[in-house]
N, C-alpha and C positions, 0 to 999 in steps of 0.2 A: 822490542821494547816500544811500547807506543810514545810519539813524541807529545811534549807537554801541550804545546798549542793545539794539537788535535783532540786532546782530552777536554781541554777547555771549551773548544768549539762544540763537541759533542755534547758537553754539559749545558751550553747555551741553547743548542738546537731542540734537545728533547722537551724542555718546558713550553717552547714555542709550538710544538706539534699538538700540545694538549691546551693550548691558549683558548680557543673559541668554546671548548666544553668547560674549561674554568671559568670564563667570563660569564657563561649562562648560568652555572650554577652559583657564582658570586652574585649576581643579579637577584637570583631566586632567594638567597639566603638574606640579602639586605631588604628585600621586599617582606619577607616574613618577619625581619626585626622591626620593621616600621609599621606593621600592620596594627598592633595594639594602639600606636600613637595616632594612626589614620582613622581607627574606629572610634577613638574617643573624641577626637577633632571634630568628626561628623557628627556624633551623638550630642555634643554639647550645642551644636548650631541648630540640631533638630529640636532639641529642648527649648530652645529661644524661638522656635516658630518658623525657621527657614525651611525652605523646600529642599528636598534631596539634590536636585541639580544645582541650586545656589551653593549648597554645602561642598559639592564637588568642585564646583568653579572656584570655591575659596581655596579649597585644598590645592587645586593646580597651581595656585600662586606661592605656595608655601615651600620655597626652593630651600631654605635653610632648616626648617623645622623637619621636612620629609624630602631629603636630597634625592630620593629614588622614586617614592611614590608619588611625587607631585607629577612626574611624567606620565606615571599610568593614569592618574586622575585627567590630565590634559588629553590623553588618548581616549578615554571613555567619552569626555565632552565632544571631542571632535568626531568619533564614531556616531554619537548621539544627534550631531547637528547634520551629519551626512544622511542617516537613516530617518532624520526627523522623529526619533523616538529613544528616550533615554532607558527605558525598560528593556527594548530589545538589546541596545548596546551593552547593558549590564548582563543579560542573560547569554550573550555571545562573547562575552569577555574571555580572554586567554592571556596567560602570562608564563613565565618559566618555572613559577612556583605553582605546583598543584593545589597546595592548601590556599593560597591568595586567590587563585581560581575559583575554587569553590565557594569560599567566603564573598565575593562580589558577585558571583551568580546567584547566591542566596539573597542578597539585597534585591537583586533584578525578580526574583520569585515573588518576594514580599511585595515590591513595587507593583507587580502585575495583578495582585489580589485587590489593589485599592486601598489597603490599610495603611496606616502609619508604620514605617520601617524602624522606629525608634526603639521600640521593646525587642525586635529581633536583633538589632546592632548591640543592644545592652548584653544581650545572652551571648551573642559572639564575641563581644569583648571580654567577658568572663573567661571562655574558654581560651582566647588567645593569651590572656595575662597568665594562665596556668601553664600554657604552652610555653610562654617566654621564661618562666622560671625554671621549667625543665630543661629547655633548651640551654640556659645559662649553667646549670649544673652539669650537663653533659660537656659543655665547652671547657668548664673547670677541669674535669677528668683529663680530657684530651691535652689541656695545657701541662698537667702533671706528667703525662707521657711523653710531651715535647721536652721537658725538663730532663726526664731520664735518658732521651735521646741526645740531648747535649751533653750530659754526663759521659755517654758512651763515647762521643766523639773526643771529649778531653781525656779519656783513657786510651783510645785507639791509637792516637797519633804517638804517645810515647810507647807503646807496645810494638807498633810499626818500626819505629827507630831501633828498638832493641833487637828485633828479628833481623832486620836488615844489617845492622851492625855486625851480628853474630854470623850471618849466613851469606852476607853479601847481597847487593841488590841497588836499587836507584832511590837513594834518599830524596832527590829532586821531585818525587813524586808526592811529598809531603803537602806542598803547596797545593796542587789540584785536589788533593785528598780533602784538606781543610776549605777550600774555595767551593768544592762541589756540596760538601757536608753544610757550609754557610748557607748556599743558595737554597738548600731544601728545608733548611730550618725556617728561612725567611719566608718561603712559600708556604709552608706549613702554617706559620704565624699568620699569615695573611688570610689563610683559609678560615681560621678562627677568629679572625677580626670582625666584630659587630659592628652596627651602625655606630658613627661616630657621635659622644654624647657632648663632645667640647667643639665650641664654635670659636676659634681663634679671633681675637681683635686685629684691626687693620695693622695695629703697632707690632703685633706678634707675627702677622703674615709677612712683614717686611723683611723679616730676618730668613725666611725660607730660602731665597736665592743664595745667601751667604753659606747658609747649612748645606745646602747642596753641593755648592762649591768646594766646602771643606771636606765632605764625604767624597766627592770626586778626587780630590787631591790625595786623600789616604788610599783610596782604591789604585790610582795612578802609581802612588811611591812603592806600593806592595807588589806591583806586577813584577814576574820574574823575567823580564827582558835584561835586567842587569846580573843575572845568574845568580840570583839571590843573595847579592852583597847589599846589605841595607845602608841606607844614607845615615847621617848622623842621628843617633837614636834621639838627641833631643829636640830633631825636628818633629817626630812622632808625638812627643810629650807636647809641643806648642800646638800641633793639631787637635789633640786630646783637650787641651784647656780651651782652645777655640769652640770646639763642639759644646763643651759645658758653659761657656759664657753665653753663646748664642742660643742655649736651651732654657735661660733664665725666663726670658717673657713668656714662653710657652708653659714653661712649669707653673708660672705664677696663674696663667690662665686655667689650668687644669685645676689646681688647688681651689681656686675661686668657683670654679663650676661644680666640684663636688660638693662644696657648701651650699650652692645654689639648688643642687639636685635634692638634698635632705631638706632645705628650707623650702622649696617649692610644694613639695605635697603636705608639709606641715601647714604651710600658708593655706593652700585649698581647703583642707580639712576644716582650719579654723574660720575661715570666712563661711563655708557651708553651715557650720554649726550657727554663727551669729545670725545668718540669714534665716535659718530655721526658727531660732528665736524671735524674730521680727525685727531684728536691728536694720535700720535703713541701709542701703547699699553703700552710699558714700560714707556714712559713719563707719561701716565695717571696715572699709578700705582705710580709713584714717586711724583706725586702732592698730594697725599693723606696725610691730617695733622691731620685728626680727631684722638685725642688721645685714643678714644674707640677702634679703629680698625687698627690704622697705623702700630702697631707692627705685627699684624697677616698678614696684606698685605704685609709688608717687608719679612715676613718669606716665603711667597708663592712665590714672585717674585725673590727669592734667591735660591728657591729649598729645603728650610727647613720645616720639619713637623709643621703644624699650630696646636695650642692648644686652640681653642676658648671655651667659656664657655657656649654658647648658640647655638641650633641646627640652627636657622636662620641665624646666622653669617656662620656657618660651610657650610651651603648650598650656601650661596654667596661666599664663599672662594673657594670651590670646583668648581663652575661655573668661578671664576675668573682664576682658573688654567686651566680649559678648553679652555677659550677664549685665555688665553696667549699661550698655547701650539698649538692651532689650528687657531687663528685669525678668530674666528666665528663671531665677530663684537658685535653690541650693542644689537640686538634683544634678545639675550639669557639673557643679564644682566638685560634688561626692564623687561622681564617676571618675573624673580626671584626677582627683587626689589619689583615688584607689590605683590607677593606672601608673602614676607617677610614683607613688610608693612602692609598687611591685618592681618596677623597671630600677628604681634605686636600689633596692635590696638585692636584686639579681646582680647589679653591677658591682655592688659593695662585696658580696659573698666571692666573686670572681676574683676581685682585686686582691682580697685578703688571702687566696690561695696561690697568689702569683709571688710571693715574696721569695719562696725558695728559689724560683725560676729566675727572679731578679738578681739574686746574689750569684746564681750560676753565671748569669750574662756578664756580669762585671768581673768575675774572677776567672773566667774559662782561660784566657790566654796566658795570665800569669800561672795558673796551675799547669797548663802544659809545659811551661818553660821549666817550672820547678820540677815536675815529675821526669821530664826528658833528663834534666841534670843528675836527679837522683838515681836513673837508670845507667845513663852513660858514664858516669864518675867512676863506678867500680870497673865497669868493662875497660876504661882507658888505663885505669891502675893495672889491672889484671895483664892488659896487653903490653904495657910498659915493663912490666916485672918479668913476663916470660917470653915475650917475642924474639928476644936475642937467642935464648936457648933453643926454642924450638925451631927457629928458622936456620940454625946451625946443625941441626940434626939431620939424621938420614933422610927423613921423610920429606924435608923441605917444605913444611907447611907454612903458609903464610896466614896467621890468624886475624890480620887486620885488613878487611877489604879496602880497596881503593875506588874512588869515584873522581873523574877528572883529574886522575893523577895525583890525588891527595886523599889522605887516610880518611875514612868515612866518618869517624868520631871527631875529626878536628874541624873546627869552625861551626859545630852543630848549632850554636847559638845564632849565628849569622843566617842559618838556614831556616831557622824556627821563627825569628822574630816576625818577618813579614806574614808568616802564616797566622801566628797569633794576633798580630794586629788586625788582620782581615776578619778573622774569627769574631774577635771582640767587638768590632764594628757591625757587623752583621747581627749578632746575638743582641747587642744593645739596641739596634734599631728595632728588631722583632719584639723585644719584651716592652718597649715604649709603646709600639702600636697595641700591644695586648693590654697592657695595663693602663696606659693613659689615653688609649683611642686616638693617639696622633704620633706619627714619627717625629713630629718637630721637637719633642723632649729627647734632646740627643744626649743629654748628660751621662746617662748609663753607657753609651758607646764611648764617651771621652773618658770616663773613670776606667772603662776596660782597657783602652789603648794606653792609658798612662800607667796603669797597675802593671801590664804585661812589658812595657818598656823599662819600667824601674827594676823589675825582676831581672830583665836581660842585662841591664847595666850593673846590677849588684853580682850576677854571676858570670859575667864575661872574663873576669880575671882567671877564673878557674876551669874554663871551657877550653 
């Protein structure tokens, strides 16, 4: 039988072997996610009369709006400075994403003709908006498959217990089984994780070290170095409550960001219509009354630094600033409004399909404990009733397997609690990354840990 530590070591080494390829694909995926924002950003500035080089230089400074693409913009500008030719740098551009490579090179082709690339960017932006909606739909389908995989884990562990209890075997393998399944689930969730739409405030970011400490404590206390003897279960409840409490600031930011996403594209559409009707720019800005965005617009109009919580609203606000300073008109806002609207609806549709997985993530540990109890209780009663008769018979059959000189079904709750806690933690973090675009909303993990521990406390007298 393989040693548990060896199994855990193998589980840690295998993902490391694929890390370079995974990072490359992750960069490609993030570039494709940010491409509509990048094109919309550049288009708005070209409409305002900026040169393509100046627009790229501005994009290179947008670290919050385009966390990945700003580095690509910087690389293009540096290559252009070395060559002394922006067109050549665009034509020779290469990135981990073939799609992004082709789009940027097409800009170089347009620039090489001497024509204004604005129309070309507009057409490319239409294509990327459609592709973003299709990508969100496929991601939703993949998340549903991930939910089915999580349910399989929930059923697999109780079945593993029943088979090993009846036929003998190592029940201590439950922990590495749960740990490896959790790691795989989190990796899959990270692969589906799109570009973050939430920009946490400094107040929210200050709780991140405390959250990391709590997560580390949960992992440390569930490691099998104590031969699966759980500590005081109330300690797990305290850790779960701490994760919920620390999640409150981040959850507030997420809630506000979602409102800003919807208000942002409505704001851009409304301003574009007013400008088309001939309203003065400043008067159009003063007419904004939507509470989700009014304060941010006021900041832009008076020249104060805005602090939006969503990237879509930041894109709209940056365009408003360009329109205010240059008088670019309604076309830039129309395009930005459409981009923001498509991205918002894609996110909303994906989030609505995650509700089932959200319930699974919070109930997984409790369900595993309850199902294991439902399976092992009849087996224990059968063993207690018939073991003396069978053991005294001529066949000398021993129906109750022994592990560490203890009956396999004895103390099964103590064995399952650490596995259920670690599974609840990982699934909760995974759904937070998928649903809220930030792992800082740890309340789902906290609820899952508390639910599993309460079920353990309720069933412990009967185990």
